[in-house]
DRENPA-104925 format. One record per atom (N, C-alpha, C, O, CB): residue in three letters; x, y, z. Coordinates in steps of 0.2 Angstrom, whole numbers, always signed. Glycine has a CB too. Example, Ala and Ser with C-alpha at 12.3 -4.5 7.8 and 13.67 -1.06 7.14 Angstrom:
<atoms>
(atom 'ALA'; (+66; -28; +39))
(atom 'ALA'; (+62; -22; +39))
(atom 'ALA'; (+66; -16; +39))
(atom 'ALA'; (+71; -17; +42))
(atom 'ALA'; (+57; -22; +45))
(atom 'SER'; (+64; -11; +35))
(atom 'SER'; (+68; -5; +36))
(atom 'SER'; (+64; +0; +39))
(atom 'SER'; (+67; +6; +40))
(atom 'SER'; (+70; -3; +29))
</atoms>
This chain:
<atoms>
(atom 'MET'; (-121; -148; -8))
(atom 'MET'; (-115; -144; -7))
(atom 'MET'; (-117; -138; -2))
(atom 'MET'; (-122; -134; -4))
(atom 'MET'; (-113; -141; -13))
(atom 'PRO'; (-114; -137; +3))
(atom 'PRO'; (-116; -131; +8))
(atom 'PRO'; (-114; -124; +5))
(atom 'PRO'; (-110; -123; +1))
(atom 'PRO'; (-112; -132; +15))
(atom 'TYR'; (-118; -120; +8))
(atom 'TYR'; (-117; -113; +5))
(atom 'TYR'; (-111; -110; +9))
(atom 'TYR'; (-111; -110; +15))
(atom 'TYR'; (-124; -109; +7))
(atom 'LYS'; (-107; -107; +5))
(atom 'LYS'; (-101; -104; +8))
(atom 'LYS'; (-101; -96; +6))
(atom 'LYS'; (-102; -94; +0))
(atom 'LYS'; (-95; -107; +5))
(atom 'GLU'; (-101; -92; +11))
(atom 'GLU'; (-101; -85; +11))
(atom 'GLU'; (-95; -83; +8))
(atom 'GLU'; (-89; -85; +11))
(atom 'GLU'; (-103; -82; +17))
(atom 'ARG'; (-95; -78; +3))
(atom 'ARG'; (-89; -75; +1))
(atom 'ARG'; (-87; -69; +5))
(atom 'ARG'; (-92; -65; +7))
(atom 'ARG'; (-90; -74; -7))
(atom 'ASP'; (-81; -68; +5))
(atom 'ASP'; (-79; -62; +8))
(atom 'ASP'; (-80; -56; +3))
(atom 'ASP'; (-78; -56; -3))
(atom 'ASP'; (-71; -62; +10))
(atom 'ILE'; (-83; -51; +6))
(atom 'ILE'; (-84; -45; +1))
(atom 'ILE'; (-78; -40; +2))
(atom 'ILE'; (-77; -38; +8))
(atom 'ILE'; (-91; -42; +3))
(atom 'GLU'; (-75; -38; -3))
(atom 'GLU'; (-70; -34; -3))
(atom 'GLU'; (-72; -27; -7))
(atom 'GLU'; (-75; -27; -12))
(atom 'GLU'; (-64; -36; -7))
(atom 'LYS'; (-70; -22; -4))
(atom 'LYS'; (-72; -15; -6))
(atom 'LYS'; (-69; -14; -13))
(atom 'LYS'; (-63; -16; -14))
(atom 'LYS'; (-71; -10; -1))
(atom 'VAL'; (-72; -10; -17))
(atom 'VAL'; (-68; -8; -24))
(atom 'VAL'; (-65; -2; -23))
(atom 'VAL'; (-59; -1; -25))
(atom 'VAL'; (-74; -8; -29))
(atom 'TYR'; (-68; +3; -19))
(atom 'TYR'; (-65; +9; -18))
(atom 'TYR'; (-64; +11; -11))
(atom 'TYR'; (-68; +9; -7))
(atom 'TYR'; (-69; +15; -22))
(atom 'TYR'; (-58; +14; -9))
(atom 'TYR'; (-57; +16; -2))
(atom 'TYR'; (-56; +23; -2))
(atom 'TYR'; (-53; +26; -6))
(atom 'TYR'; (-51; +12; +1))
(atom 'THR'; (-58; +26; +4))
(atom 'THR'; (-58; +34; +4))
(atom 'THR'; (-51; +35; +7))
(atom 'THR'; (-47; +31; +9))
(atom 'THR'; (-63; +37; +10))
(atom 'ILE'; (-49; +42; +6))
(atom 'ILE'; (-42; +44; +8))
(atom 'ILE'; (-41; +43; +15))
(atom 'ILE'; (-36; +42; +18))
(atom 'ILE'; (-41; +51; +6))
(atom 'GLY'; (-46; +44; +19))
(atom 'GLY'; (-46; +43; +27))
(atom 'GLY'; (-44; +35; +28))
(atom 'GLY'; (-40; +34; +33))
(atom 'GLY'; (-52; +45; +30))
(atom 'GLU'; (-48; +31; +25))
(atom 'GLU'; (-46; +24; +26))
(atom 'GLU'; (-39; +22; +24))
(atom 'GLU'; (-36; +18; +28))
(atom 'GLU'; (-51; +19; +22))
(atom 'VAL'; (-37; +25; +19))
(atom 'VAL'; (-30; +23; +16))
(atom 'VAL'; (-25; +26; +21))
(atom 'VAL'; (-20; +23; +23))
(atom 'VAL'; (-29; +26; +9))
(atom 'ALA'; (-26; +32; +24))
(atom 'ALA'; (-22; +36; +28))
(atom 'ALA'; (-21; +32; +35))
(atom 'ALA'; (-16; +31; +38))
(atom 'ALA'; (-24; +43; +30))
(atom 'GLU'; (-27; +29; +37))
(atom 'GLU'; (-27; +25; +43))
(atom 'GLU'; (-23; +19; +42))
(atom 'GLU'; (-20; +16; +47))
(atom 'GLU'; (-35; +24; +45))
(atom 'GLU'; (-24; +16; +36))
(atom 'GLU'; (-20; +9; +35))
(atom 'GLU'; (-13; +10; +36))
(atom 'GLU'; (-9; +6; +38))
(atom 'GLU'; (-22; +6; +28))
(atom 'PHE'; (-10; +16; +33))
(atom 'PHE'; (-3; +17; +34))
(atom 'PHE'; (-1; +21; +40))
(atom 'PHE'; (+5; +23; +41))
(atom 'PHE'; (-1; +21; +27))
(atom 'ASN'; (-6; +23; +44))
(atom 'ASN'; (-5; +27; +50))
(atom 'ASN'; (-1; +34; +48))
(atom 'ASN'; (+4; +36; +51))
(atom 'ASN'; (+0; +23; +55))
(atom 'VAL'; (-3; +37; +43))
(atom 'VAL'; (-1; +44; +41))
(atom 'VAL'; (-7; +49; +40))
(atom 'VAL'; (-12; +47; +40))
(atom 'VAL'; (+3; +43; +34))
(atom 'ALA'; (-5; +55; +40))
(atom 'ALA'; (-10; +60; +39))
(atom 'ALA'; (-13; +60; +31))
(atom 'ALA'; (-9; +58; +27))
(atom 'ALA'; (-7; +67; +40))
(atom 'THR'; (-19; +62; +30))
(atom 'THR'; (-22; +62; +24))
(atom 'THR'; (-18; +67; +19))
(atom 'THR'; (-17; +66; +13))
(atom 'THR'; (-29; +64; +24))
(atom 'SER'; (-15; +72; +22))
(atom 'SER'; (-12; +77; +19))
(atom 'SER'; (-5; +74; +15))
(atom 'SER'; (-3; +77; +10))
(atom 'SER'; (-10; +83; +23))
(atom 'LEU'; (-2; +70; +19))
(atom 'LEU'; (+4; +66; +16))
(atom 'LEU'; (+2; +62; +10))
(atom 'LEU'; (+6; +62; +5))
(atom 'LEU'; (+7; +62; +21))
(atom 'ILE'; (-4; +59; +10))
(atom 'ILE'; (-6; +55; +4))
(atom 'ILE'; (-7; +60; -2))
(atom 'ILE'; (-6; +58; -7))
(atom 'ILE'; (-12; +51; +6))
(atom 'ARG'; (-11; +66; +0))
(atom 'ARG'; (-12; +70; -6))
(atom 'ARG'; (-5; +73; -8))
(atom 'ARG'; (-5; +74; -14))
(atom 'ARG'; (-16; +76; -3))
(atom 'PHE'; (-1; +74; -4))
(atom 'PHE'; (+6; +77; -6))
(atom 'PHE'; (+9; +72; -11))
(atom 'PHE'; (+12; +73; -16))
(atom 'PHE'; (+10; +79; +0))
(atom 'TRP'; (+9; +65; -9))
(atom 'TRP'; (+13; +60; -13))
(atom 'TRP'; (+9; +59; -19))
(atom 'TRP'; (+12; +58; -24))
(atom 'TRP'; (+12; +53; -9))
(atom 'GLU'; (+3; +61; -19))
(atom 'GLU'; (-1; +60; -26))
(atom 'GLU'; (+1; +66; -31))
(atom 'GLU'; (+2; +64; -37))
(atom 'GLU'; (-9; +61; -25))
(atom 'SER'; (+3; +71; -28))
(atom 'SER'; (+6; +77; -32))
(atom 'SER'; (+13; +76; -34))
(atom 'SER'; (+15; +78; -40))
(atom 'SER'; (+5; +84; -29))
(atom 'GLU'; (+17; +72; -30))
(atom 'GLU'; (+24; +71; -32))
(atom 'GLU'; (+25; +65; -36))
(atom 'GLU'; (+30; +65; -40))
(atom 'GLU'; (+27; +70; -25))
(atom 'PHE'; (+21; +60; -35))
(atom 'PHE'; (+23; +53; -39))
(atom 'PHE'; (+18; +52; -45))
(atom 'PHE'; (+12; +52; -44))
(atom 'PHE'; (+23; +47; -34))
(atom 'ASP'; (+20; +51; -51))
(atom 'ASP'; (+16; +50; -56))
(atom 'ASP'; (+12; +44; -56))
(atom 'ASP'; (+7; +43; -60))
(atom 'ASP'; (+20; +51; -63))
(atom 'ILE'; (+15; +39; -53))
(atom 'ILE'; (+12; +32; -53))
(atom 'ILE'; (+5; +32; -49))
(atom 'ILE'; (+1; +28; -50))
(atom 'ILE'; (+16; +27; -51))
(atom 'LEU'; (+4; +37; -45))
(atom 'LEU'; (-2; +37; -41))
(atom 'LEU'; (-7; +42; -43))
(atom 'LEU'; (-6; +48; -43))
(atom 'LEU'; (+0; +40; -34))
(atom 'LYS'; (-12; +39; -46))
(atom 'LYS'; (-18; +43; -49))
(atom 'LYS'; (-25; +40; -47))
(atom 'LYS'; (-28; +36; -51))
(atom 'LYS'; (-17; +43; -57))
(atom 'PRO'; (-27; +41; -41))
(atom 'PRO'; (-33; +39; -38))
(atom 'PRO'; (-39; +42; -42))
(atom 'PRO'; (-39; +48; -45))
(atom 'PRO'; (-34; +40; -31))
(atom 'LYS'; (-44; +38; -43))
(atom 'LYS'; (-50; +41; -46))
(atom 'LYS'; (-54; +46; -42))
(atom 'LYS'; (-53; +45; -36))
(atom 'LYS'; (-55; +35; -48))
(atom 'LYS'; (-57; +51; -45))
(atom 'LYS'; (-61; +56; -41))
(atom 'LYS'; (-68; +56; -43))
(atom 'LYS'; (-69; +55; -49))
(atom 'LYS'; (-58; +63; -42))
(atom 'ASN'; (-72; +56; -38))
(atom 'ASN'; (-79; +56; -39))
(atom 'ASN'; (-82; +63; -41))
(atom 'ASN'; (-78; +68; -42))
(atom 'ASN'; (-84; +53; -33))
(atom 'LYS'; (-88; +64; -42))
(atom 'LYS'; (-91; +70; -44))
(atom 'LYS'; (-89; +76; -39))
(atom 'LYS'; (-89; +82; -41))
(atom 'LYS'; (-98; +70; -45))
(atom 'LYS'; (-89; +74; -33))
(atom 'LYS'; (-87; +79; -28))
(atom 'LYS'; (-80; +81; -27))
(atom 'LYS'; (-78; +86; -24))
(atom 'LYS'; (-90; +77; -21))
(atom 'GLY'; (-76; +77; -30))
(atom 'GLY'; (-69; +78; -30))
(atom 'GLY'; (-65; +73; -25))
(atom 'GLY'; (-59; +74; -24))
(atom 'GLY'; (-67; +85; -29))
(atom 'ASN'; (-69; +69; -22))
(atom 'ASN'; (-66; +65; -17))
(atom 'ASN'; (-62; +59; -20))
(atom 'ASN'; (-64; +56; -25))
(atom 'ASN'; (-72; +62; -12))
(atom 'ARG'; (-56; +58; -17))
(atom 'ARG'; (-52; +53; -20))
(atom 'ARG'; (-55; +46; -18))
(atom 'ARG'; (-57; +45; -13))
(atom 'ARG'; (-45; +53; -17))
(atom 'GLN'; (-54; +41; -23))
(atom 'GLN'; (-57; +34; -22))
(atom 'GLN'; (-51; +30; -24))
(atom 'GLN'; (-49; +29; -30))
(atom 'GLN'; (-63; +33; -27))
(atom 'PHE'; (-48; +27; -19))
(atom 'PHE'; (-42; +22; -20))
(atom 'PHE'; (-44; +15; -22))
(atom 'PHE'; (-48; +13; -18))
(atom 'PHE'; (-37; +23; -15))
(atom 'THR'; (-41; +12; -27))
(atom 'THR'; (-42; +5; -28))
(atom 'THR'; (-37; +1; -25))
(atom 'THR'; (-32; +4; -22))
(atom 'THR'; (-42; +4; -36))
(atom 'ARG'; (-37; -6; -25))
(atom 'ARG'; (-32; -10; -22))
(atom 'ARG'; (-25; -9; -25))
(atom 'ARG'; (-20; -9; -22))
(atom 'ARG'; (-34; -17; -22))
(atom 'ASP'; (-25; -7; -32))
(atom 'ASP'; (-19; -6; -36))
(atom 'ASP'; (-16; +1; -33))
(atom 'ASP'; (-10; +1; -33))
(atom 'ASP'; (-21; -6; -43))
(atom 'ASP'; (-20; +6; -32))
(atom 'ASP'; (-18; +12; -29))
(atom 'ASP'; (-14; +11; -23))
(atom 'ASP'; (-9; +14; -21))
(atom 'ASP'; (-23; +17; -29))
(atom 'ILE'; (-17; +7; -19))
(atom 'ILE'; (-15; +6; -12))
(atom 'ILE'; (-8; +2; -12))
(atom 'ILE'; (-4; +3; -8))
(atom 'ILE'; (-20; +2; -8))
(atom 'LYS'; (-7; -3; -17))
(atom 'LYS'; (-1; -6; -18))
(atom 'LYS'; (+4; -1; -20))
(atom 'LYS'; (+10; -2; -18))
(atom 'LYS'; (-2; -12; -23))
(atom 'LYS'; (+3; +4; -24))
(atom 'LYS'; (+8; +9; -26))
(atom 'LYS'; (+9; +13; -20))
(atom 'LYS'; (+15; +15; -19))
(atom 'LYS'; (+5; +13; -32))
(atom 'LEU'; (+4; +15; -16))
(atom 'LEU'; (+6; +19; -10))
(atom 'LEU'; (+10; +15; -5))
(atom 'LEU'; (+15; +18; -2))
(atom 'LEU'; (-1; +21; -7))
(atom 'ARG'; (+9; +8; -5))
(atom 'ARG'; (+13; +4; +0))
(atom 'ARG'; (+20; +4; -3))
(atom 'ARG'; (+25; +4; +2))
(atom 'ARG'; (+10; -3; +0))
(atom 'LEU'; (+21; +4; -9))
(atom 'LEU'; (+28; +4; -12))
(atom 'LEU'; (+31; +11; -10))
(atom 'LEU'; (+37; +11; -8))
(atom 'LEU'; (+28; +3; -19))
(atom 'ILE'; (+28; +17; -11))
(atom 'ILE'; (+30; +23; -10))
(atom 'ILE'; (+32; +24; -2))
(atom 'ILE'; (+37; +26; +0))
(atom 'ILE'; (+25; +29; -12))
(atom 'TYR'; (+27; +21; +2))
(atom 'TYR'; (+28; +22; +9))
(atom 'TYR'; (+34; +18; +11))
(atom 'TYR'; (+38; +20; +15))
(atom 'TYR'; (+22; +19; +13))
(atom 'HIS'; (+35; +12; +8))
(atom 'HIS'; (+41; +8; +10))
(atom 'HIS'; (+48; +11; +8))
(atom 'HIS'; (+52; +11; +12))
(atom 'HIS'; (+41; +1; +6))
(atom 'LEU'; (+48; +14; +2))
(atom 'LEU'; (+54; +18; +0))
(atom 'LEU'; (+55; +24; +4))
(atom 'LEU'; (+61; +25; +7))
(atom 'LEU'; (+54; +20; -7))
(atom 'VAL'; (+50; +28; +6))
(atom 'VAL'; (+51; +34; +9))
(atom 'VAL'; (+52; +34; +17))
(atom 'VAL'; (+56; +36; +20))
(atom 'VAL'; (+46; +39; +7))
(atom 'LYS'; (+47; +30; +19))
(atom 'LYS'; (+47; +30; +27))
(atom 'LYS'; (+51; +24; +30))
(atom 'LYS'; (+54; +25; +35))
(atom 'LYS'; (+40; +29; +29))
(atom 'GLU'; (+51; +18; +27))
(atom 'GLU'; (+54; +13; +30))
(atom 'GLU'; (+62; +12; +28))
(atom 'GLU'; (+66; +11; +32))
(atom 'GLU'; (+51; +6; +28))
(atom 'ARG'; (+63; +14; +21))
(atom 'ARG'; (+70; +13; +19))
(atom 'ARG'; (+74; +20; +19))
(atom 'ARG'; (+80; +20; +18))
(atom 'ARG'; (+70; +11; +12))
(atom 'GLY'; (+70; +26; +20))
(atom 'GLY'; (+73; +32; +21))
(atom 'GLY'; (+75; +36; +15))
(atom 'GLY'; (+80; +40; +15))
(atom 'GLY'; (+79; +31; +25))
(atom 'PHE'; (+72; +34; +9))
(atom 'PHE'; (+74; +37; +3))
(atom 'PHE'; (+71; +44; +3))
(atom 'PHE'; (+66; +46; +6))
(atom 'PHE'; (+71; +33; -3))
(atom 'THR'; (+75; +49; -1))
(atom 'THR'; (+72; +56; -2))
(atom 'THR'; (+67; +55; -7))
(atom 'THR'; (+66; +50; -10))
(atom 'THR'; (+77; +61; -4))
(atom 'LEU'; (+63; +60; -8))
(atom 'LEU'; (+57; +60; -13))
(atom 'LEU'; (+61; +59; -20))
(atom 'LEU'; (+58; +55; -24))
(atom 'LEU'; (+53; +66; -13))
(atom 'GLN'; (+66; +62; -22))
(atom 'GLN'; (+69; +62; -28))
(atom 'GLN'; (+72; +55; -29))
(atom 'GLN'; (+72; +52; -34))
(atom 'GLN'; (+75; +67; -29))
(atom 'GLY'; (+75; +52; -24))
(atom 'GLY'; (+78; +45; -24))
(atom 'GLY'; (+72; +40; -25))
(atom 'GLY'; (+73; +35; -29))
(atom 'GLY'; (+82; +44; -18))
(atom 'ALA'; (+67; +41; -22))
(atom 'ALA'; (+61; +36; -22))
(atom 'ALA'; (+58; +37; -30))
(atom 'ALA'; (+57; +31; -33))
(atom 'ALA'; (+56; +38; -17))
(atom 'LYS'; (+58; +43; -32))
(atom 'LYS'; (+55; +43; -39))
(atom 'LYS'; (+60; +40; -44))
(atom 'LYS'; (+58; +37; -49))
(atom 'LYS'; (+55; +51; -41))
(atom 'ALA'; (+67; +41; -43))
(atom 'ALA'; (+72; +37; -47))
(atom 'ALA'; (+71; +30; -47))
(atom 'ALA'; (+71; +26; -52))
(atom 'ALA'; (+79; +40; -46))
(atom 'MET'; (+70; +27; -41))
(atom 'MET'; (+70; +20; -40))
(atom 'MET'; (+63; +17; -43))
(atom 'MET'; (+64; +12; -47))
(atom 'MET'; (+70; +18; -33))
(atom 'LEU'; (+58; +21; -43))
(atom 'LEU'; (+52; +19; -46))
(atom 'LEU'; (+52; +19; -53))
(atom 'LEU'; (+49; +15; -57))
(atom 'LEU'; (+46; +23; -43))
(atom 'LYS'; (+56; +24; -56))
(atom 'LYS'; (+56; +25; -63))
(atom 'LYS'; (+61; +19; -66))
(atom 'LYS'; (+59; +17; -72))
(atom 'LYS'; (+59; +32; -65))
(atom 'ASN'; (+66; +18; -63))
(atom 'ASN'; (+71; +13; -65))
(atom 'ASN'; (+68; +5; -65))
(atom 'ASN'; (+69; +2; -69))
(atom 'ASN'; (+77; +14; -62))
(atom 'ASN'; (+66; +4; -59))
(atom 'ASN'; (+64; -3; -58))
(atom 'ASN'; (+58; -4; -53))
(atom 'ASN'; (+59; -7; -47))
(atom 'ASN'; (+70; -7; -55))
(atom 'ALA'; (+53; -2; -55))
(atom 'ALA'; (+47; -2; -50))
(atom 'ALA'; (+44; -9; -50))
(atom 'ALA'; (+42; -11; -44))
(atom 'ALA'; (+41; +2; -53))
(atom 'GLU'; (+45; -13; -55))
(atom 'GLU'; (+42; -20; -55))
(atom 'GLU'; (+47; -24; -50))
(atom 'GLU'; (+44; -28; -46))
(atom 'GLU'; (+43; -23; -62))
(atom 'GLU'; (+53; -23; -50))
(atom 'GLU'; (+58; -27; -46))
(atom 'GLU'; (+56; -25; -38))
(atom 'GLU'; (+56; -29; -34))
(atom 'GLU'; (+65; -26; -47))
(atom 'LEU'; (+55; -19; -37))
(atom 'LEU'; (+54; -16; -30))
(atom 'LEU'; (+47; -19; -28))
(atom 'LEU'; (+47; -21; -22))
(atom 'LEU'; (+53; -8; -30))
(atom 'GLN'; (+42; -19; -32))
(atom 'GLN'; (+36; -22; -30))
(atom 'GLN'; (+37; -30; -28))
(atom 'GLN'; (+34; -32; -23))
(atom 'GLN'; (+31; -21; -36))
(atom 'ASP'; (+41; -33; -32))
(atom 'ASP'; (+42; -40; -31))
(atom 'ASP'; (+45; -41; -24))
(atom 'ASP'; (+44; -45; -20))
(atom 'ASP'; (+46; -44; -36))
(atom 'ASN'; (+50; -37; -23))
(atom 'ASN'; (+54; -37; -16))
(atom 'ASN'; (+49; -35; -10))
(atom 'ASN'; (+50; -39; -5))
(atom 'ASN'; (+60; -32; -16))
(atom 'LEU'; (+45; -30; -11))
(atom 'LEU'; (+40; -29; -6))
(atom 'LEU'; (+35; -34; -5))
(atom 'LEU'; (+34; -36; +1))
(atom 'LEU'; (+37; -22; -8))
(atom 'ASP'; (+33; -37; -10))
(atom 'ASP'; (+28; -43; -9))
(atom 'ASP'; (+32; -49; -5))
(atom 'ASP'; (+29; -52; -1))
(atom 'ASP'; (+26; -46; -16))
(atom 'MET'; (+38; -50; -7))
(atom 'MET'; (+42; -55; -3))
(atom 'MET'; (+43; -53; +4))
(atom 'MET'; (+42; -58; +8))
(atom 'MET'; (+49; -56; -7))
(atom 'ILE'; (+44; -47; +6))
(atom 'ILE'; (+45; -45; +12))
(atom 'ILE'; (+38; -46; +16))
(atom 'ILE'; (+38; -48; +22))
(atom 'ILE'; (+47; -37; +13))
(atom 'GLU'; (+33; -44; +13))
(atom 'GLU'; (+26; -45; +16))
(atom 'GLU'; (+25; -52; +18))
(atom 'GLU'; (+22; -54; +23))
(atom 'GLU'; (+21; -42; +12))
(atom 'SER'; (+26; -56; +13))
(atom 'SER'; (+25; -63; +14))
(atom 'SER'; (+29; -66; +20))
(atom 'SER'; (+27; -71; +23))
(atom 'SER'; (+25; -67; +8))
(atom 'LEU'; (+35; -64; +20))
(atom 'LEU'; (+40; -67; +25))
(atom 'LEU'; (+38; -64; +32))
(atom 'LEU'; (+38; -68; +37))
(atom 'LEU'; (+47; -64; +24))
(atom 'LYS'; (+35; -58; +32))
(atom 'LYS'; (+32; -56; +39))
(atom 'LYS'; (+26; -60; +41))
(atom 'LYS'; (+26; -61; +47))
(atom 'LYS'; (+30; -48; +38))
(atom 'LYS'; (+22; -62; +36))
(atom 'LYS'; (+16; -66; +38))
(atom 'LYS'; (+19; -73; +41))
(atom 'LYS'; (+16; -75; +45))
(atom 'LYS'; (+12; -67; +32))
(atom 'VAL'; (+24; -76; +37))
(atom 'VAL'; (+26; -82; +39))
(atom 'VAL'; (+29; -82; +46))
(atom 'VAL'; (+28; -86; +51))
(atom 'VAL'; (+32; -85; +34))
(atom 'ARG'; (+33; -76; +48))
(atom 'ARG'; (+36; -75; +54))
(atom 'ARG'; (+31; -75; +60))
(atom 'ARG'; (+31; -78; +65))
(atom 'ARG'; (+40; -69; +54))
(atom 'ASN'; (+25; -71; +58))
(atom 'ASN'; (+20; -70; +63))
(atom 'ASN'; (+17; -77; +64))
(atom 'ASN'; (+15; -78; +70))
(atom 'ASN'; (+15; -65; +61))
(atom 'PHE'; (+16; -81; +59))
(atom 'PHE'; (+13; -87; +60))
(atom 'PHE'; (+17; -92; +65))
(atom 'PHE'; (+15; -95; +69))
(atom 'PHE'; (+12; -91; +53))
(atom 'LEU'; (+24; -91; +63))
(atom 'LEU'; (+29; -96; +67))
(atom 'LEU'; (+29; -93; +75))
(atom 'LEU'; (+30; -97; +79))
(atom 'LEU'; (+35; -95; +64))
(atom 'VAL'; (+29; -87; +76))
(atom 'VAL'; (+29; -84; +82))
(atom 'VAL'; (+22; -86; +86))
(atom 'VAL'; (+23; -88; +92))
(atom 'VAL'; (+29; -76; +82))
(atom 'GLN'; (+17; -86; +83))
(atom 'GLN'; (+10; -88; +86))
(atom 'GLN'; (+11; -96; +87))
(atom 'GLN'; (+8; -98; +93))
(atom 'GLN'; (+4; -87; +81))
(atom 'LEU'; (+14; -100; +83))
(atom 'LEU'; (+14; -107; +84))
(atom 'LEU'; (+19; -108; +90))
(atom 'LEU'; (+17; -113; +94))
(atom 'LEU'; (+17; -110; +77))
(atom 'LYS'; (+24; -105; +90))
(atom 'LYS'; (+29; -106; +96))
(atom 'LYS'; (+25; -104; +103))
(atom 'LYS'; (+27; -107; +108))
(atom 'LYS'; (+35; -101; +95))
(atom 'GLU'; (+21; -99; +103))
(atom 'GLU'; (+18; -97; +109))
(atom 'GLU'; (+13; -102; +111))
(atom 'GLU'; (+11; -103; +117))
(atom 'GLU'; (+14; -90; +108))
(atom 'GLN'; (+10; -106; +106))
(atom 'GLN'; (+5; -111; +108))
(atom 'GLN'; (+8; -117; +110))
(atom 'GLN'; (+5; -121; +114))
(atom 'GLN'; (+1; -113; +101))
(atom 'LEU'; (+15; -118; +109))
(atom 'LEU'; (+18; -124; +112))
(atom 'LEU'; (+19; -124; +119))
(atom 'LEU'; (+22; -129; +122))
(atom 'LEU'; (+25; -125; +108))
</atoms>
């Protein structure tokens, strides 16, 4: 059986890496952390924030509501309080549909 290398995934991400992923300033992420109760990244001894994949999923949901759908902070908080699970499912569906669309566009370009 041939040796297959596994992809190594980081456990913790810095606030700079997360800000770069969302193309926002680090101060916005710190602000959202203070505003939204669902966002609680771990902090190391120095006080640096360490985001897990779960924290990034929550941030993606907040980003989707505030930046993409145009909710106010109060509106986004209310949506997260009432039906966060349904919103996460919808966001996952949107992400998978975007991947399928990109695949189809690449396939069309190859023809």
